[in-house]
C-alpha positions as CSV (number, residue, x, y, z in Angstrom):
1,X,-5.8,8.4,-21.6
2,X,-8.7,8.5,-24.0
3,X,-11.2,11.4,-24.1
4,X,-13.8,9.1,-22.4
5,X,-11.3,8.2,-19.7
6,X,-10.4,11.9,-19.1
7,X,-14.1,12.7,-18.9
8,X,-14.6,10.0,-16.2
9,X,-11.7,11.4,-14.2
10,X,-13.0,14.9,-14.5
11,X,-16.5,13.7,-13.4
12,X,-14.9,12.1,-10.3
13,X,-13.0,15.3,-9.5
14,X,-16.1,17.5,-9.8
15,X,-18.2,15.1,-7.7
16,X,-15.5,15.1,-5.0
17,X,-15.3,18.9,-4.8
18,X,-19.1,19.4,-4.8
19,X,-20.3,16.5,-2.6
20,X,-17.4,15.1,-0.6
21,X,-15.1,18.0,0.3
22,X,-17.9,20.1,2.1
23,X,-19.0,17.1,4.1
24,X,-16.0,15.0,4.9
25,X,-15.3,16.6,8.3
26,X,-18.9,16.4,9.3
27,X,-19.0,12.7,8.6
28,X,-16.1,12.2,10.9
29,X,-17.5,14.4,13.7
30,X,-20.8,12.4,13.4
31,X,-18.9,9.1,13.2
32,X,-21.1,7.7,10.5
33,X,-20.9,6.1,7.1
34,X,-22.1,8.5,4.3
35,X,-24.4,6.1,2.5
36,X,-26.4,8.8,0.8
37,X,-23.3,10.2,-0.8
38,X,-22.1,6.8,-1.8
39,X,-25.4,6.3,-3.6
40,X,-25.1,9.7,-5.2
41,X,-21.7,8.6,-6.6
42,X,-23.3,5.4,-7.9
43,X,-26.0,7.5,-9.6
44,X,-23.4,9.1,-11.9
45,X,-21.5,5.8,-12.5
46,X,-18.5,6.2,-10.2
47,X,-18.9,2.6,-9.2
48,X,-18.9,1.3,-12.8
49,X,-15.7,2.7,-14.3
50,X,-14.0,-0.7,-14.7
51,X,-17.3,-2.7,-14.8
52,X,-17.8,-4.5,-18.2
53,X,-20.2,-2.9,-20.6
54,X,-22.4,-6.0,-20.8
55,X,-23.1,-5.6,-17.1
56,X,-24.1,-1.9,-17.4
57,X,-20.6,-0.5,-16.8
58,X,-18.3,1.8,-18.7
59,X,-15.7,-0.8,-19.5
60,X,-12.8,1.6,-19.0
61,X,-9.2,0.6,-18.0
62,X,-7.8,0.1,-14.5
63,X,-5.7,3.2,-15.0
64,X,-8.8,5.3,-15.4
65,X,-10.3,4.0,-12.2
66,X,-7.0,4.6,-10.4
67,X,-6.8,8.2,-11.5
68,X,-10.5,8.9,-10.8
69,X,-10.1,7.7,-7.2
70,X,-6.8,9.7,-6.8
71,X,-8.9,12.8,-7.4
72,X,-11.5,11.8,-4.8
73,X,-8.9,10.9,-2.2
74,X,-7.5,14.4,-2.5
75,X,-10.5,15.6,-0.5
76,X,-11.3,12.5,1.6
77,X,-9.3,9.2,1.6
78,X,-11.9,7.5,3.7
79,X,-14.8,8.1,1.3
80,X,-12.7,7.2,-1.7
81,X,-11.7,3.9,-0.1
82,X,-15.3,3.0,0.8
83,X,-16.5,3.8,-2.8
84,X,-13.6,2.0,-4.6
85,X,-14.3,-1.2,-2.5
86,X,-17.9,-1.1,-3.5
87,X,-16.8,-0.5,-7.1
88,X,-14.5,-3.6,-6.9
89,X,-17.2,-5.8,-5.4
90,X,-19.6,-4.8,-8.3
91,X,-17.0,-5.6,-10.9
92,X,-15.8,-8.9,-9.3
93,X,-19.3,-10.2,-8.6
94,X,-20.4,-9.4,-12.2
95,X,-17.4,-11.0,-13.7
96,X,-17.3,-14.2,-11.5
97,X,-20.9,-14.7,-10.4
98,X,-23.4,-17.1,-12.0
99,X,-25.7,-15.3,-14.5
100,X,-28.9,-15.8,-12.6
101,X,-27.3,-14.7,-9.3
102,X,-25.8,-11.6,-11.0
103,X,-29.1,-10.7,-12.6
104,X,-30.8,-10.8,-9.2
105,X,-28.3,-8.7,-7.2
106,X,-26.1,-6.6,-9.5
107,X,-28.9,-4.0,-10.3
108,X,-29.2,-3.3,-6.6
109,X,-25.5,-2.9,-6.3
110,X,-25.3,-0.5,-9.2
111,X,-27.7,1.9,-7.5
112,X,-26.0,1.6,-4.2
113,X,-29.0,0.0,-2.5
114,X,-26.8,-3.0,-1.9
115,X,-23.3,-2.1,-0.9
116,X,-20.5,-4.6,-1.6
117,X,-17.3,-5.4,0.3
118,X,-14.4,-7.9,0.2
119,X,-14.1,-10.6,2.9
120,X,-10.4,-11.5,3.4
121,X,-9.2,-10.4,6.9
122,X,-10.3,-12.2,10.1
123,X,-9.9,-11.5,13.8
124,X,-6.8,-13.6,13.9
125,X,-5.7,-13.6,10.3
126,X,-4.4,-10.5,8.4
127,X,-1.5,-10.7,5.9
128,X,-1.2,-14.5,6.3
129,X,-4.1,-15.0,3.8
130,X,-3.3,-18.7,3.5
131,X,-4.1,-19.2,7.2
132,X,-7.9,-18.4,6.9
133,X,-10.0,-19.8,9.7
134,X,-13.5,-19.4,8.2
135,X,-14.6,-22.9,7.3
136,X,-16.7,-23.9,4.3
137,X,-18.2,-27.5,4.4
138,X,-19.7,-29.1,1.3
139,X,-23.3,-30.0,1.7
140,X,-26.0,-31.1,-0.8
141,X,-26.9,-28.0,-2.9
142,X,-24.2,-25.7,-1.5
143,X,-21.8,-25.0,1.3
144,X,-22.2,-24.4,5.1
145,X,-19.9,-21.6,6.3
146,X,-18.8,-20.8,9.9
147,X,-16.4,-18.2,11.0
148,X,-15.8,-14.5,11.3
149,X,-14.4,-11.6,9.2
150,X,-12.9,-8.4,10.6
151,X,-11.3,-5.1,9.5
152,X,-13.5,-5.2,6.4
153,X,-14.1,-1.9,4.5
154,X,-17.9,-1.2,4.1
155,X,-18.8,-4.1,6.5
156,X,-20.8,-1.6,8.6
157,X,-23.5,-1.5,5.9
158,X,-22.6,-4.1,3.2
159,X,-25.3,-6.4,1.8
160,X,-23.0,-8.5,-0.2
161,X,-19.5,-9.7,0.6
162,X,-17.0,-11.4,-1.8
163,X,-15.6,-13.6,1.0
164,X,-13.0,-16.3,1.2
165,X,-13.2,-19.5,3.3
166,X,-11.1,-22.6,3.8
167,X,-12.7,-25.9,2.5
168,X,-9.8,-28.2,3.5
169,X,-7.0,-27.1,5.8
170,X,-4.8,-30.0,4.7
171,X,-4.6,-28.4,1.3
172,X,-3.4,-25.1,2.6
173,X,-4.0,-22.1,0.3
174,X,-5.2,-24.6,-2.4
175,X,-8.3,-25.3,-0.2
176,X,-9.5,-21.7,-0.2
177,X,-12.7,-20.9,-2.1
178,X,-14.6,-17.7,-2.7
179,X,-18.3,-17.0,-2.1
180,X,-20.8,-14.3,-2.6
181,X,-22.2,-13.8,0.9
182,X,-25.6,-12.1,1.3
183,X,-26.4,-10.3,4.5
184,X,-30.1,-11.0,4.1
185,X,-29.7,-14.8,4.3
186,X,-30.0,-16.7,7.7
187,X,-26.8,-17.2,9.5
188,X,-25.3,-13.8,8.8
189,X,-24.5,-11.7,11.9
190,X,-23.1,-8.2,11.5
191,X,-20.6,-7.1,14.1
192,X,-20.4,-3.6,15.6
193,X,-18.4,-1.2,13.3
194,X,-14.9,-0.2,14.4
195,X,-14.4,3.4,15.5
196,X,-11.4,4.5,13.5
197,X,-10.1,8.0,14.2
198,X,-10.2,9.9,10.9
199,X,-11.8,7.0,9.0
200,X,-15.4,6.5,10.1
201,X,-16.5,7.0,6.5
202,X,-14.7,3.8,5.5
203,X,-17.3,1.8,7.4
204,X,-14.8,-0.7,8.7
205,X,-16.3,-3.6,10.6
206,X,-16.9,-7.3,10.5
207,X,-19.4,-10.1,10.3
208,X,-19.9,-13.6,11.6
209,X,-21.3,-16.6,9.8
210,X,-23.1,-19.2,11.9
211,X,-24.2,-22.3,9.9
212,X,-24.6,-19.9,6.9
213,X,-25.7,-21.9,3.8
214,X,-24.3,-20.6,0.5
215,X,-26.1,-22.1,-2.5
216,X,-24.1,-23.5,-5.3
217,X,-24.7,-20.3,-7.3
218,X,-22.9,-18.3,-4.7
219,X,-19.5,-20.0,-5.4
220,X,-17.4,-17.4,-7.3
221,X,-14.1,-19.3,-7.3
222,X,-13.7,-23.0,-6.4
223,X,-10.9,-24.4,-4.2
224,X,-7.6,-24.1,-6.1
225,X,-8.6,-20.9,-8.0
226,X,-9.7,-18.5,-5.3
227,X,-6.3,-17.8,-3.8
228,X,-4.8,-16.7,-7.1
229,X,-7.8,-14.5,-7.8
230,X,-7.4,-12.9,-4.4
231,X,-3.8,-12.1,-5.0
232,X,-4.6,-10.5,-8.4
233,X,-7.0,-8.2,-6.6
234,X,-4.4,-7.4,-3.9
235,X,-1.9,-6.3,-6.7
236,X,-4.5,-3.9,-8.0
237,X,-5.2,-2.6,-4.5
238,X,-1.5,-1.8,-4.0
239,X,-1.6,0.3,-7.1
240,X,-4.8,2.3,-6.5
241,X,-4.0,2.8,-2.8
242,X,-0.7,4.3,-3.8
243,X,-2.5,6.6,-6.2
244,X,-4.9,7.7,-3.5
245,X,-1.9,8.4,-1.2
246,X,-0.5,10.5,-4.0
247,X,-3.8,12.4,-4.0
248,X,-3.5,13.1,-0.3
249,X,0.1,14.2,-0.6
250,X,-0.9,16.5,-3.5
251,X,-3.6,18.1,-1.3
252,X,-1.2,18.4,1.6
253,X,1.5,20.0,-0.5
254,X,-1.0,22.5,-2.0
255,X,-2.1,23.4,1.5
256,X,1.4,23.9,2.7
257,X,2.3,26.1,-0.3
258,X,-0.8,28.3,0.3
259,X,0.0,28.7,4.0
260,X,3.7,29.6,3.4
261,X,2.7,32.1,0.8
262,X,0.3,33.9,3.2
263,X,2.2,33.8,6.5
264,X,5.1,36.3,7.2
265,X,8.0,35.7,9.6
266,X,11.2,37.7,10.1
267,X,10.0,40.3,7.6
268,X,9.3,38.0,4.7
269,X,6.9,35.3,3.5
270,X,7.6,31.9,5.0
271,X,8.0,30.4,1.5
272,X,10.8,32.9,0.8
273,X,12.9,31.2,3.5
274,X,15.3,29.0,1.5
275,X,15.2,26.1,3.9
276,X,11.4,25.9,3.7
277,X,11.5,26.0,-0.1
278,X,13.9,23.1,0.0
279,X,11.5,21.0,2.0
280,X,8.6,21.8,-0.3
281,X,10.6,21.0,-3.4
282,X,11.8,17.7,-1.9
283,X,8.1,16.8,-1.2
284,X,7.0,17.8,-4.8
285,X,9.9,15.7,-6.3
286,X,9.0,12.7,-4.2
287,X,5.4,13.1,-5.2
288,X,6.1,13.1,-8.9
289,X,8.4,10.1,-8.5
290,X,5.7,8.2,-6.6
291,X,3.0,9.1,-9.0
292,X,5.0,8.0,-12.1
293,X,5.8,4.7,-10.5
294,X,2.2,4.2,-9.6
295,X,1.0,5.0,-13.1
296,X,3.5,2.6,-14.4
297,X,2.1,-0.1,-12.2
298,X,-1.4,0.6,-13.4
299,X,-0.2,0.4,-17.0
300,X,1.4,-3.0,-16.3
301,X,-2.0,-4.2,-14.8
302,X,-3.8,-2.9,-17.9
303,X,-1.3,-4.9,-20.1
304,X,-1.8,-8.1,-18.1
305,X,1.7,-7.9,-16.7
306,X,0.9,-7.8,-13.0
307,X,3.7,-10.2,-12.4
308,X,6.1,-7.4,-13.1
309,X,4.8,-5.6,-10.0
310,X,5.8,-8.6,-7.9
311,X,9.3,-8.5,-9.4
312,X,9.6,-4.8,-8.6
313,X,8.5,-5.5,-5.0
314,X,11.1,-8.3,-4.7
315,X,13.8,-6.0,-6.1
316,X,12.9,-3.2,-3.7
317,X,13.0,-5.6,-0.8
318,X,16.4,-6.9,-1.9
319,X,17.8,-3.4,-2.2
320,X,16.5,-2.5,1.3
321,X,18.0,-5.7,2.7
322,X,21.4,-4.9,1.2
323,X,21.2,-1.3,2.5
324,X,20.4,-2.5,6.0
325,X,23.2,-5.0,5.8
326,X,25.6,-2.3,4.6
327,X,24.6,-0.1,7.5
328,X,25.8,-2.8,9.9
329,X,28.7,-4.4,8.0
330,X,30.5,-1.2,6.6
331,X,31.0,0.4,10.1
332,X,32.4,-3.0,11.4
333,X,34.8,-3.2,8.4
334,X,36.0,0.3,9.0
335,X,36.6,-0.4,12.7
336,X,38.5,-3.5,11.7
337,X,40.6,-1.4,9.2
338,X,41.4,1.2,11.9
339,X,42.4,-1.5,14.4
340,X,44.7,-3.1,11.8
341,X,46.2,0.3,11.0
342,X,46.8,0.9,14.7
343,X,48.5,-2.4,15.2
344,X,50.8,-1.8,12.2
345,X,51.7,1.6,13.6
346,X,52.6,0.1,16.9
347,X,54.6,-2.6,15.1
348,X,56.5,-0.1,13.0
349,X,57.2,2.0,16.1
350,X,58.6,-1.1,17.8
351,X,60.8,-1.9,14.8
352,X,62.0,1.7,14.8
353,X,63.0,1.5,18.5
354,X,64.9,-1.8,17.8
355,X,66.6,-0.1,14.8
356,X,67.6,2.9,17.0
357,X,68.9,0.6,19.7
358,X,70.9,-1.4,17.1
359,X,72.4,1.7,15.6
360,X,73.0,3.3,19.0
361,X,73.6,6.9,18.0
362,X,71.6,10.1,18.0
363,X,71.7,10.1,14.2
364,X,70.3,6.5,14.2
365,X,67.5,7.6,16.5
366,X,66.6,10.4,14.1
367,X,66.6,8.1,11.1
368,X,64.5,5.6,12.9
369,X,62.0,8.3,14.0
370,X,61.7,9.7,10.4
371,X,61.1,6.2,9.0
372,X,58.5,5.4,11.6
373,X,56.6,8.6,11.1
374,X,56.7,8.2,7.3
375,X,55.3,4.6,7.4
376,X,52.6,5.7,10.0
377,X,51.6,8.6,7.8
378,X,51.3,6.3,4.8
379,X,49.1,3.9,6.8
380,X,46.8,6.8,8.0
381,X,46.4,8.1,4.4
382,X,45.4,4.6,3.3
383,X,42.8,4.4,6.1
384,X,41.4,7.9,5.2
385,X,41.1,6.9,1.5
386,X,39.2,3.8,2.5
387,X,36.8,5.8,4.7
388,X,36.2,8.3,1.9
389,X,35.4,5.5,-0.6
390,X,33.1,3.8,1.8
391,X,31.2,7.1,2.3
392,X,30.7,7.5,-1.4
């Protein structure tokens, strides 16, 4: 990272420790959205890390934003998630909006007077983004929108939503368009915020549009382009949410280490118990692995190779599918092998009895028994070797 980027991350860390950590629990107890602290974060530019310089932003890389919000999430994931969604709304609106529209609204977003949010999920539509129900009908001078959004971060207070709506269901995902929806315009109805345990600072809620008229200037992406733009944003979200989870895990691990260093059981510190240390080391190892993969994903996004993330996801899914299949198939194969071995042993025993009957002497019975046991032992050894290889 560049010195400028390192300074931005350090600023985020200092802000989180001074303004977020002391208040996070109180925000949850009071079940409220910390608007004043969001605005304080905007005042020092934490909502402009990735925003282009020509719009008043810092113009830094996605990787810098990701690491800055990892630091904030260490003390409160909910606050970090609310702020980064406002950050993203600022950057997308500035990048995709019409110049006059951006000039009118972006300054208010930069100060936090106007909070931004995304508008993808709906009451009946979540991960099936192509199945949006919100409708946008073309009218002279703009679009008439009707429908509802739900489970939207910052919706409790947001004044501008980068929202998606279907213009023609027959076109499927190609009919989806993206609009800048203003809460101050007629037809916008804010829904009651959701009460999320441990996450009130996220400000999750929804809104309903009833014959809402979006002027032509509010169209951010036309049908055919909006769906692709949304997926690009989702790729970024996967990466920065992973980083924020690494931040939470880091804080949890540090808390666990401090506690085990202080508490004494059975005459020694808890951390001196080998089994406990193993658990802590396993967690630290997994954290480092997760962080490195997350930083790699961020670097791919910075290099314009977001498609590689999709390839990694597909590869991971294939590996998991094969592992699940192996968990079912391998035991069945082993059972089949044992049944076959048992059948062969029975067959060999039968042949031995026939051989003994044919020879008809005590010596013949002894020879038949030795041959039968030798073959049965060989078959058992083969079965054991197969089980051992399968276990490896």
